[in-house]
N, C-alpha and C positions, 0 to 999 in steps of 0.2 A: 173635699172636692173630688168629683168623679174623674177618674182617669180613663182614657180610651183603651180599648183592648189592644190596640197597636202598641201603645206605650207600655202596657203590662207585659206584652210578649217579648219586647226587645231586650236583648242581653247586652250588658256593657262590654266594651272592648277589653279583653283579658290582658292584652299587652300594655295598654295604657293604665289599667288598674294596677298591675303589678309594678310598673314603673313609678306610679304615684306612691304606692306603698313603700317602695325602696327609698324614695326621696324623703318620705315621712320618717322612716326609721333612721336614715342618715342624719336628719335634722335633730333627732333625739340623741345623737352622739354614737349611734351604732356603726361599726366598721363595715358598712354595706358595700358589696361589689355587685353592680347591676349588669346583667347580660340580657335584659328584657326588651329594651326599646330598639326599634329598627332605625337608628339614627346615626349617621357618621359623626365621629367625634372631631372631625376637622372643621375649621372655620370656612365660611364661604369664600370663594375666590376674590382676589383683589379686583378683578375686572368687574364682577357683579357689584361689589360695594361702591366702586368708583362710578359706575353707571347710575346707581341709585342716587348717589350724592349729586351728580350732575343733573339728574332729573328733578331733584328737589330744588336745586338752584334755578332751574329753568321754569319752575312753577308747575310742574306736571303733577298737580295734586287734585285734579278734578276727575269726574266720571270719564271713563274711556268708552269706546264702543263695547257693547255688551259682550261680544265674542272675542275681544282682545284688540290691542293696538296693532295696526298693520305692520309696524316694524318687527314686532315679536312673531307674528304669523309668517312673515317673510323669512325670518331667521329659522323658524321651525321647518318651513318648506325647503329652504336651502340645505338644512341639516339632513333631512330625510332623503333628499336627492343625492347628496354627497355620500352619505353613510350607507344607504340601502338601494340607491338607484331608483327610488320611488318618486314620482312627480305628483305632488298634491298642490293644487292652487289654494290660495288663501281662503276661498269660499268653502273649502272642505276641511277647514281647521278651526277649532275653538279653544280658547284659553280659559281655564277655570281656576277657582280658588283652592288649588291642590288636586291631587289625583282622586282622593276620596269623593268629593262632590262630583267630579267628572263621572266616576263609575255609578254613583247614585243617579245622576241625571240621565245617563245612558240607559240604565235599567228601567227608569221611569218611562223612557221613550220607547222601549222595546218589549216590556213585559206587561201582559194583561193578567188579571186575576186568574189563578189556576195554572198559568203557564209553567212548564218545567224547564229548569236551566241546569245543565250539567256542570259540575265542578269536579276537578281532579284532586282527590284527597290523598294526602294532607293538602289543605287549602287555607289561604289567608283568612283571618278571623272575620273580617267585615263583609266578605262576599255573601255569606249566608244571611246575615241580618239585612243587608241592602236588598237582597232578593225578596226577603220577607216583607220589607217595607213597600215593595212594589206589588205585594200580594201574590207573588209567584211562589214556586216550590223549588228549593235547592235540592238537587239530586247528586249525592256524592258518588263518584266513580273511583273505586279503590286502585291505588298504585303501589301499596306497600310491598306486594310480592313481585313487582316488576321494576325494581330500582327507582321508584318514585316517578316513573314515566308511564303514561296510559297506554293500554293495548286496545286494539280494535275489538277483540272478543269482549272485554270487560265493558267497553263503551256500548256495544250493541245490546248487551244484557239490560242496560238501563234506559234505552230509548223506547218511548211510548208514543202514541198519537198526540200526546200533550206536550212533547218536547219541542221547544222552539229555538233554543240556542245553547251556547256553551261559553264559559270563560276559560281562557288559556293564559297561564301565568308562567312565563319563562324569561330569564332565570327565576326560579320558584322561591317564593316565601311560603312555607318555612324550610324547605328541604335543601335549597341550593342546587336542585337539579336543573339542567339545561337541556331542552329538547333538541334533538338532532333533526336533520332535514327529512329523513324517512318518516319520523314521527309526525312532523308538521304536515307532510304530504298526506299521510294517513288521516289526520284530523281534518284536513281540507276536503278530502274525498268523502268522509263521513258527513261533513256539513252539506256538501252538494247533494249526496244521495238522500238525505233526510230533510233537506231544505231548512237548514239551521243558520242563524246568524252567529257571529263570533265576536266577542270582545277579547282582543289580544293585548294583555297587560304586560308590557315590556319595560316597566319602570326601572328594573335592574340591568338593562341591556348593556350598559358600559362596564359592568362588574362581573367579568368572567376571567378565568385563570388557566394557566398552563396552555395546552394546545387547544383547549375548547374555544369554540367561536359561537357567538350568538347569531342566530338566523331569524330574520323577520319572516313571518308566515307568508307574506306576499312575495318574498324572494323565492320561496319554495313552491308556491302555488299562486302565481299572479292572476289566474283566471277567477279567483274567488273575491277579488277586490270589492265587488258590489255588496258583499255580505259581511264585511269586516270593519270593525272600529278599532283603530290602534290607540292604545292608552299609554301615555308617558308623562314625564314631568322633570323638573330640575332638582327635586329634593335629594335623591340618592346620589346620582353621579356627580352633581355639582355641590353637594354638601349644603343644600339650601332648604332644609326642612322647614325652618321658621318663616320663609318668604311665602310659602303656600301658593305655588304655581304648578298646575298640571295642564295637560293639553291632550286633545284628541284629533285624529285625522280619520276621515271616513266619508261615506257617500253623502253628497250634499243634502239630500232630503232628510237624512237622519241628523246630520250636524245642525241643520236649521231647526229641527224639533228640540234637540238638546239646548240650542240657543234660546228657544222660546221658554223652555222650562227654567233655564238659568235666569232669564229676565225676571221671573217671579220669585226666585229663590235667593240668589246672592247679588244679582246684577253683575257688573264686571268684577274681575279680580283686581286686587290692589294695583293702582297705577304705578307706584314706585317699584313694587315687586316685579311688575312686567318689564320695566326698563332695566332692572337688575338682571333679569333673565336674558334680555337681549345681549347685555354685556357678557354674561357667562357663556351663552351658546356661541357667540362670535369669537371670544378671545380667551377662554379658559381651558382650551384643549390640554395644555401641559399640566394644569392642575388636576384634571380628570385622570390623566394617565398616572400621575404621581400617586394619587389616592388609590387607584386600582392596584398598582404595584405593592403598595403598603398593605392593602387588604389581602392580597395574595400571600404575603409573608405571614400575616396573622392566621390566615386559613391553614397554612401548612403547620403553624405552631399549635393551634388548638386541636387540629386533627391528630397530630402526633401524640399530644398529651392525653386526649380523651381515649385514643386507641389503647393506651396502656392501663386503663382501669378495668379490672376484672368485673364481669357482670354487666358491663355496658357495651353497646355496639354502635358503630357509626359508619355511614357511607360517606366517603370524601365528597364534599360539596364542590361543584364546578363553577358556581356563580353566586351572586348576592353576597351577604355577609352573615350567614346563619349556619350553625351546626345543629343538625336534627338528630338527637341521640335516642337510641332504643334502650329504655330502662326496664323492659319487661322481665329481665333476669334479676332485678334488684328485689330485695325482700321487703317491699312496701305494697300495700293493697292496690294503690293506683297512682297515676302520675300527679294528680292534684295534691294528694297527701305528701308525696315525695317533694314537690316543689314548696309546699307550705313548711314542711319540716326543715328543708335545706335553708330556707330563708330565716327561720326562727333559730335554728341550732348553729348554722355555719355562716349566716349573714350573706348568702349568695342568692340573688334574684334571677330566676329563669322562668320561662313560660311553659305551662303544661301542654302536652300534645293534644289533650282533649279540646283545647280551644281551636285547634286546627283540624278537627275531625279525625284525630289520630291518637286515641288513648294509649297510654303505655310508652309515650315518647316525651321528650322535652326539647324546647328550642333555646339555644344560646346564641345571642348576637355577639359576633367578634368585632363589632365596630367600637372597639375600646383599645386601650394601650396593651402592649405586650406584657407589661408588668402585671396589669389586672388579669390578663388571661392566665398567666402562670399561677398567680395567687388564687384566683377563682377556681381553676381546675384542681389545684392542690387541696383546697377546702372541700370540693366536690368528692375527690378521692377519699378523703378522711371520713366524710359523711357516709359514703357507700361502704367503707370498711367497718363502720360502727353499726351497720344494720344487722 
C-alpha cells in the first residue's frame, strides 16, 4: 500500500517511544527505572474525580458544544482573570482533547506551506513535527550559550521574509528554563516589529520553584494580545494526563477557525473529562500547591546528585519537572548511543537531547519518587564511570 510522503517524513515521538520501550523491558522482568515520560506520578485530585463521577450520574455522556462546555470555559476565564489579570470572554476560549491537538489545530489555522516558525532550541519534540504537518518550516533559534533563554541577536539572525510566527514555551520542556519579564518584553517587541503571531505554551505555568515566578507574556506586554494564542491544560499542574484536556485563549477570529478545524478532527473533548476539569480548576488549588512543593524537593535532590557526577554538567531548572544534562564531556560518540547503552547496561531510561534539537544532552524527568531518583542517578554515575 502506498504511503503519503507526509507519513514517510513524520518522526515518532522520542519520549513516548522510550517510555514504551521501558515498559516493555519492565514487563520482561528487567529492573527498569524510567525518567522519560513527562507525566506526574501523583493521582488526579479528588475534586476532579468526584466531578467526573457526578457527571456520569447526571448522564453527561453525550456530545457537548464543539468548543467545550460553557461551565469549563467560564472556569478557565475566571482562572485567567484571577491568576494573570487577563479578561477573556468564553467566545475567545476553546477546549481540546489535550494540549497536543490544540497546538496542531492552532498551527493548521496559522501556517501556510513554506511559512517559517521560530522555535527556541532546545525545544519540545512535537513542535517540529506539527509544523511539518502544516507544511511549514521549523527554524530553531539556539539558546545553549545563553542559559536556555533566547537573545534578540540570535532571533534576528533567523528571521527572514518568510517568518510568520514563533512558539514560546515557558517554563520550558526540556530545559526547565523560565523566561523573565525582560525576555518576554523583548520577544513581544520582535513580534511587533516583524508582524509575527505567537503561540505561548505555558502548560507548566504552575510548576516553578524557589523565588522564580512564571509571567504570562500578556502581563509583560498587554499590547500584543491580538497576535497571541495562550496554550494550557490540566495535564501537568492537576496531574490529569489521562483525562486529555487542553485549552486555548486567543483572538476570537483565530479561536473560531481552530474550532472549525476541531469540528472535523476530533469534535468535542470528552464530556466527562471536561466536567472533571471544572472540578479541578475550581476546587483543587491545594492539590496543585502540594504537588508543586514536592516537585521542588525532587528538583533540588536530582540537581544535587547530578552535579556530583564528573563529566556531566547541569543548569539548575527553575520550572517544569525536567533536568537537562550536558553529556558532551562523556566518552560516548553521541547522546543517542549514550541513552541506548544506559538503558541496556544500567536499565535507566532517559531521552536523548537530539530529540529536542540539542545533541549532546539528555533529559531526565523527575516526576517520580525520591527513591527512584537516588537509585537512577546512582546507576547513571556508575555508567559514566565505566566509560
